[in-house]
TORMI-651421 format. One record per residue (C-alpha): residue number from 0; residue in three letters; x, y, z. Coordinates in Angstrom, 3 decimals. Last residue first. Layout:
<sites>
site num->NUM	residuo->ALA	X->X	Y->Y	Z->Z
...
</sites>
This chain:
<sites>
site num->153	residuo->PRO	X->6.098	Y->-24.193	Z->29.883
site num->152	residuo->LEU	X->5.614	Y->-20.675	Z->29.044
site num->151	residuo->HIS	X->8.774	Y->-19.434	Z->27.538
site num->150	residuo->ILE	X->9.656	Y->-15.729	Z->28.997
site num->149	residuo->GLU	X->11.431	Y->-13.196	Z->27.039
site num->148	residuo->ARG	X->12.839	Y->-9.902	Z->28.864
site num->147	residuo->PRO	X->12.766	Y->-6.638	Z->28.079
site num->146	residuo->PHE	X->13.896	Y->-3.229	Z->29.915
site num->145	residuo->SER	X->12.883	Y->-0.085	Z->28.246
site num->144	residuo->GLY	X->14.101	Y->3.104	Z->29.535
site num->143	residuo->GLY	X->11.989	Y->6.319	Z->29.169
site num->142	residuo->ARG	X->12.706	Y->7.989	Z->32.817
site num->141	residuo->ALA	X->9.271	Y->6.798	Z->33.975
site num->140	residuo->SER	X->10.601	Y->3.210	Z->33.319
site num->139	residuo->GLN	X->8.895	Y->0.754	Z->30.938
site num->138	residuo->PHE	X->9.064	Y->-3.194	Z->31.746
site num->137	residuo->THR	X->8.966	Y->-5.186	Z->28.475
site num->136	residuo->VAL	X->7.497	Y->-8.689	Z->28.519
site num->135	residuo->LEU	X->8.014	Y->-10.880	Z->25.458
site num->134	residuo->VAL	X->6.363	Y->-14.143	Z->25.510
site num->133	residuo->THR	X->7.470	Y->-17.303	Z->24.023
site num->132	residuo->GLN	X->4.607	Y->-19.817	Z->23.221
site num->131	residuo->GLY	X->5.013	Y->-23.449	Z->24.466
site num->130	residuo->SER	X->1.966	Y->-23.598	Z->26.322
site num->129	residuo->HIS	X->-0.822	Y->-21.369	Z->25.185
site num->128	residuo->PHE	X->-1.831	Y->-17.494	Z->25.583
site num->127	residuo->GLY	X->-4.891	Y->-15.812	Z->25.475
site num->126	residuo->ASP	X->-7.560	Y->-18.066	Z->27.240
site num->125	residuo->GLU	X->-4.561	Y->-19.904	Z->29.305
site num->124	residuo->LYS	X->-4.661	Y->-16.806	Z->31.591
site num->123	residuo->PHE	X->-1.307	Y->-15.121	Z->31.976
site num->122	residuo->HIS	X->-0.451	Y->-14.179	Z->35.716
site num->121	residuo->ILE	X->2.257	Y->-11.537	Z->36.062
site num->120	residuo->THR	X->4.314	Y->-11.550	Z->39.293
site num->119	residuo->ILE	X->6.632	Y->-8.798	Z->40.077
site num->118	residuo->THR	X->9.670	Y->-8.986	Z->42.474
site num->117	residuo->VAL	X->11.627	Y->-5.877	Z->43.675
site num->116	residuo->THR	X->15.437	Y->-5.721	Z->44.561
site num->115	residuo->THR	X->17.114	Y->-2.813	Z->46.123
site num->114	residuo->GLY	X->20.177	Y->-0.559	Z->45.274
site num->113	residuo->ALA	X->18.393	Y->2.291	Z->44.229
site num->112	residuo->LYS	X->14.719	Y->2.267	Z->45.005
site num->111	residuo->VAL	X->12.355	Y->0.375	Z->42.635
site num->110	residuo->ALA	X->8.793	Y->1.816	Z->42.620
site num->109	residuo->ILE	X->6.014	Y->0.101	Z->40.724
site num->108	residuo->ASP	X->3.487	Y->2.662	Z->39.453
site num->107	residuo->ILE	X->1.081	Y->0.968	Z->36.681
site num->106	residuo->ASN	X->-1.854	Y->3.111	Z->36.148
site num->105	residuo->GLU	X->-4.024	Y->1.222	Z->33.470
site num->104	residuo->LEU	X->-3.051	Y->-2.102	Z->34.768
site num->103	residuo->ASP	X->-3.915	Y->-1.120	Z->38.415
site num->102	residuo->ASP	X->-1.569	Y->-3.045	Z->40.998
site num->101	residuo->GLY	X->-2.843	Y->-5.856	Z->42.879
site num->100	residuo->ASP	X->0.647	Y->-7.380	Z->43.105
site num->99	residuo->LEU	X->-0.659	Y->-10.508	Z->41.176
site num->98	residuo->LEU	X->-0.933	Y->-8.423	Z->38.132
site num->97	residuo->THR	X->-3.248	Y->-9.552	Z->35.521
site num->96	residuo->VAL	X->-3.086	Y->-10.841	Z->31.928
site num->95	residuo->ASN	X->-6.458	Y->-12.515	Z->30.276
site num->94	residuo->GLY	X->-8.842	Y->-10.243	Z->31.950
site num->93	residuo->GLY	X->-8.138	Y->-7.234	Z->29.569
site num->92	residuo->TYR	X->-5.353	Y->-7.832	Z->27.348
site num->91	residuo->LEU	X->-5.043	Y->-4.095	Z->25.991
site num->90	residuo->ALA	X->-4.240	Y->-3.135	Z->29.789
site num->89	residuo->ILE	X->-0.693	Y->-4.757	Z->29.443
site num->88	residuo->PRO	X->0.385	Y->-2.343	Z->26.829
site num->87	residuo->LYS	X->1.284	Y->-4.134	Z->23.325
site num->86	residuo->ASP	X->4.877	Y->-4.664	Z->22.507
site num->85	residuo->ASN	X->4.302	Y->-8.745	Z->22.760
site num->84	residuo->ILE	X->3.361	Y->-7.553	Z->26.846
site num->83	residuo->LEU	X->4.302	Y->-4.228	Z->27.314
site num->82	residuo->ILE	X->4.406	Y->-2.946	Z->30.893
site num->81	residuo->GLY	X->4.135	Y->0.696	Z->32.112
site num->80	residuo->THR	X->4.929	Y->3.126	Z->34.617
site num->79	residuo->PHE	X->7.855	Y->1.496	Z->36.501
site num->78	residuo->ARG	X->9.598	Y->3.640	Z->38.752
site num->77	residuo->SER	X->13.243	Y->4.544	Z->39.713
site num->76	residuo->ASP	X->15.333	Y->5.571	Z->42.398
site num->75	residuo->TRP	X->18.882	Y->6.795	Z->40.985
site num->74	residuo->VAL	X->22.253	Y->5.525	Z->41.343
site num->73	residuo->GLY	X->22.075	Y->2.811	Z->39.332
site num->72	residuo->ARG	X->22.033	Y->-1.163	Z->40.353
site num->71	residuo->ASN	X->18.162	Y->-1.445	Z->40.711
site num->70	residuo->VAL	X->17.296	Y->-5.125	Z->40.713
site num->69	residuo->ILE	X->14.197	Y->-6.855	Z->39.082
site num->68	residuo->THR	X->13.227	Y->-10.516	Z->39.914
site num->67	residuo->PHE	X->10.488	Y->-11.344	Z->37.656
site num->66	residuo->THR	X->7.773	Y->-14.010	Z->38.374
site num->65	residuo->VAL	X->5.533	Y->-15.372	Z->35.551
site num->64	residuo->ASP	X->2.586	Y->-17.214	Z->36.773
site num->63	residuo->TRP	X->0.707	Y->-19.390	Z->34.270
site num->62	residuo->GLY	X->-2.450	Y->-20.249	Z->33.219
site num->61	residuo->ASP	X->-5.945	Y->-21.493	Z->34.593
site num->60	residuo->GLY	X->-4.765	Y->-23.666	Z->37.418
site num->59	residuo->VAL	X->-0.945	Y->-22.771	Z->37.712
site num->58	residuo->ARG	X->2.070	Y->-23.564	Z->35.458
site num->57	residuo->SER	X->5.334	Y->-21.734	Z->36.779
site num->56	residuo->ALA	X->7.001	Y->-19.124	Z->34.443
site num->55	residuo->PHE	X->10.673	Y->-17.789	Z->35.484
site num->54	residuo->ALA	X->12.363	Y->-14.781	Z->35.563
site num->53	residuo->ASN	X->15.692	Y->-13.461	Z->37.036
site num->52	residuo->SER	X->18.022	Y->-10.914	Z->37.260
site num->51	residuo->ILE	X->15.802	Y->-8.338	Z->35.355
site num->50	residuo->GLU	X->18.444	Y->-5.669	Z->35.448
site num->49	residuo->LEU	X->17.662	Y->-1.642	Z->36.213
site num->48	residuo->ARG	X->20.574	Y->0.833	Z->35.665
site num->47	residuo->GLU	X->19.354	Y->4.208	Z->35.413
site num->46	residuo->TRP	X->22.207	Y->6.535	Z->35.533
site num->45	residuo->GLY	X->23.492	Y->9.662	Z->37.301
site num->44	residuo->MET	X->24.940	Y->12.339	Z->34.990
site num->43	residuo->PHE	X->23.347	Y->15.647	Z->36.186
site num->42	residuo->PHE	X->24.293	Y->15.544	Z->39.552
site num->41	residuo->GLY	X->27.801	Y->14.011	Z->39.382
site num->40	residuo->THR	X->28.474	Y->15.985	Z->36.240
site num->39	residuo->LEU	X->27.530	Y->19.391	Z->37.824
site num->38	residuo->GLY	X->29.984	Y->18.552	Z->40.822
site num->37	residuo->GLY	X->32.432	Y->17.538	Z->38.411
site num->36	residuo->MET	X->32.249	Y->20.778	Z->36.591
site num->35	residuo->TRP	X->32.521	Y->22.795	Z->39.384
site num->34	residuo->PHE	X->35.568	Y->21.105	Z->40.879
site num->33	residuo->ALA	X->37.175	Y->21.160	Z->37.422
site num->32	residuo->MET	X->36.429	Y->24.832	Z->36.950
site num->31	residuo->ILE	X->38.111	Y->25.672	Z->40.505
site num->30	residuo->ILE	X->41.196	Y->23.821	Z->39.624
site num->29	residuo->SER	X->41.201	Y->25.596	Z->36.093
site num->28	residuo->VAL	X->41.143	Y->28.992	Z->37.777
site num->27	residuo->THR	X->43.745	Y->28.234	Z->40.159
site num->26	residuo->ILE	X->46.050	Y->26.873	Z->37.455
site num->25	residuo->THR	X->45.550	Y->29.931	Z->35.173
site num->24	residuo->VAL	X->46.086	Y->32.376	Z->38.046
site num->23	residuo->ALA	X->49.431	Y->30.583	Z->39.252
site num->22	residuo->ILE	X->50.408	Y->30.503	Z->35.430
site num->21	residuo->ILE	X->49.724	Y->34.497	Z->35.033
site num->20	residuo->ILE	X->51.835	Y->35.055	Z->38.403
site num->19	residuo->LEU	X->54.716	Y->33.485	Z->36.908
site num->18	residuo->THR	X->54.475	Y->34.935	Z->33.784
site num->17	residuo->ALA	X->54.827	Y->38.147	Z->35.465
site num->16	residuo->LEU	X->57.537	Y->37.281	Z->37.826
site num->15	residuo->VAL	X->59.526	Y->35.932	Z->34.914
site num->14	residuo->VAL	X->58.961	Y->39.160	Z->32.845
site num->13	residuo->SER	X->60.406	Y->41.183	Z->35.558
site num->12	residuo->LEU	X->57.927	Y->43.918	Z->36.880
site num->11	residuo->ALA	X->58.045	Y->47.299	Z->35.567
site num->10	residuo->LYS	X->60.408	Y->50.049	Z->37.031
site num->9	residuo->VAL	X->58.636	Y->53.656	Z->37.444
site num->8	residuo->GLY	X->60.967	Y->56.673	Z->36.231
site num->7	residuo->ASN	X->58.319	Y->58.456	Z->34.522
site num->6	residuo->VAL	X->57.588	Y->55.576	Z->32.229
site num->5	residuo->GLY	X->60.094	Y->52.584	Z->32.597
site num->4	residuo->ASN	X->63.594	Y->52.695	Z->34.088
site num->3	residuo->LEU	X->65.537	Y->52.410	Z->30.839
site num->2	residuo->PRO	X->69.272	Y->53.423	Z->31.485
site num->1	residuo->LYS	X->70.819	Y->56.438	Z->29.797
site num->0	residuo->MET	X->73.068	Y->56.460	Z->27.050
</sites>
């Protein structure tokens, strides 16, 4: 009987060596894919984490000043583009609600950079609200997040 030397006398790689090459290529490709997917995840999976850390109402001459302290603990800069009072846009309250920071009620644009704190003060006039009332104030971000807080008017 004649020994097998492969086709036309060419010897083949051993099965063990071929398996090692396949395993090395697979591991290399999986490491490259893991780094690539990790980079995409870090870029696309940032989150918006805004917290209303403090909110209080104080009585002033013709109503109440309600001050909100908002902290951005997320990885992205955020913007508030809307404020709802009892689930209605702030602009519908006309002169009964004003932003003391001077922003236009129709075009709210309040920037909150990542890692910073912003203070927003809203004045509620006595004409549209009364002492003892609970008011729901919801801040809406440009990314679609809603950040509600209930305030009791003293």
